[in-house]
C-alpha positions as CSV (number, residue, x, y, z in Angstrom):
1,X,-33.6,-6.5,-49.9
2,X,-36.4,-7.7,-47.8
3,X,-38.6,-10.6,-48.8
4,X,-42.0,-10.0,-50.3
5,X,-43.7,-11.8,-47.4
6,X,-41.9,-9.4,-44.9
7,X,-42.6,-6.3,-46.9
8,X,-46.3,-7.2,-47.1
9,X,-46.6,-6.4,-43.4
10,X,-46.0,-2.7,-44.1
11,X,-47.1,0.2,-46.1
12,X,-44.5,1.2,-48.5
13,X,-44.3,4.9,-49.6
14,X,-42.1,5.9,-52.4
15,X,-41.2,9.6,-52.4
16,X,-39.5,11.4,-55.4
17,X,-36.4,13.4,-54.8
18,X,-37.0,17.0,-53.5
19,X,-36.4,19.7,-56.1
20,X,-33.4,22.0,-55.3
21,X,-35.5,25.2,-55.0
22,X,-37.7,23.5,-52.4
23,X,-34.8,22.0,-50.4
24,X,-33.3,25.5,-50.2
25,X,-36.6,26.8,-48.8
26,X,-37.0,24.0,-46.4
27,X,-33.5,24.5,-45.0
28,X,-33.9,28.2,-44.8
29,X,-37.3,27.9,-42.9
30,X,-36.8,24.8,-40.9
31,X,-33.1,25.1,-39.9
32,X,-33.0,28.9,-40.2
33,X,-30.0,28.6,-42.6
34,X,-28.9,31.6,-44.8
35,X,-29.9,31.1,-48.4
36,X,-26.2,31.2,-49.5
37,X,-25.3,28.5,-47.0
38,X,-28.4,26.4,-47.9
39,X,-27.0,26.6,-51.7
40,X,-23.5,25.6,-50.6
41,X,-24.9,22.6,-48.6
42,X,-27.0,21.4,-51.6
43,X,-24.1,21.9,-54.0
44,X,-21.9,19.7,-51.7
45,X,-24.7,16.9,-51.8
46,X,-25.1,17.1,-55.6
47,X,-21.2,17.0,-56.1
48,X,-20.9,14.0,-54.1
49,X,-23.7,12.2,-55.8
50,X,-22.2,13.1,-59.1
51,X,-18.7,11.7,-58.1
52,X,-20.5,8.5,-57.0
53,X,-21.7,8.0,-60.5
54,X,-18.3,7.7,-62.0
55,X,-16.8,5.4,-59.2
56,X,-19.3,2.7,-58.3
57,X,-18.6,3.5,-54.6
58,X,-21.4,2.7,-52.1
59,X,-20.4,5.7,-50.0
60,X,-22.2,8.1,-52.5
61,X,-25.0,5.8,-53.6
62,X,-27.8,8.2,-54.4
63,X,-30.7,8.0,-52.0
64,X,-28.9,5.5,-50.0
65,X,-25.6,7.4,-49.8
66,X,-24.0,9.1,-46.9
67,X,-25.5,12.4,-48.1
68,X,-29.3,12.6,-47.7
69,X,-31.8,15.4,-47.2
70,X,-31.7,14.3,-43.5
71,X,-28.1,14.7,-43.3
72,X,-28.6,18.3,-44.8
73,X,-31.1,19.1,-42.0
74,X,-28.8,17.8,-39.3
75,X,-26.0,20.0,-40.9
76,X,-28.2,22.9,-41.0
77,X,-29.3,22.7,-37.4
78,X,-25.7,23.0,-36.2
79,X,-25.9,26.8,-36.7
80,X,-23.0,27.6,-38.6
81,X,-22.2,31.3,-38.9
82,X,-19.4,31.3,-41.6
83,X,-18.4,29.5,-44.5
84,X,-15.4,27.9,-42.5
85,X,-17.7,26.6,-39.9
86,X,-20.2,25.3,-42.4
87,X,-17.3,23.3,-43.9
88,X,-16.0,22.1,-40.7
89,X,-19.5,21.0,-39.4
90,X,-20.2,19.2,-42.8
91,X,-16.9,17.5,-42.7
92,X,-17.5,16.2,-39.3
93,X,-21.0,15.0,-40.0
94,X,-20.3,13.3,-43.2
95,X,-17.0,12.1,-42.3
96,X,-18.5,10.3,-39.2
97,X,-20.7,8.2,-41.4
98,X,-17.8,7.1,-43.5
99,X,-15.8,5.8,-40.6
100,X,-15.5,2.2,-39.9
101,X,-16.1,0.6,-36.4
102,X,-12.3,0.0,-36.0
103,X,-11.8,3.8,-36.6
104,X,-14.3,4.9,-34.1
105,X,-12.8,2.5,-31.4
106,X,-9.3,4.2,-31.6
């Protein structure tokens, strides 16, 4: 957490979570993702967030997790054409965030 003195130099904007239906629409329009693919991506994000709640693991820490709407947009912009390709791209994007610096160096 940042000190109050440091934070006072900036404008803080708190944004609520994006509803699922709106997130599906955003993915469809912005990333040109098929509705079925958008729903699968959102289900993955929600599933990982639910798993985090039971473990206390920082990897899936809600808004501060490794799965954010920004990650969904990056995932959607990769242009998957099948469920298999969607799964592989998602695994690579989300897996990369979980890797340690040592693992990246090898």
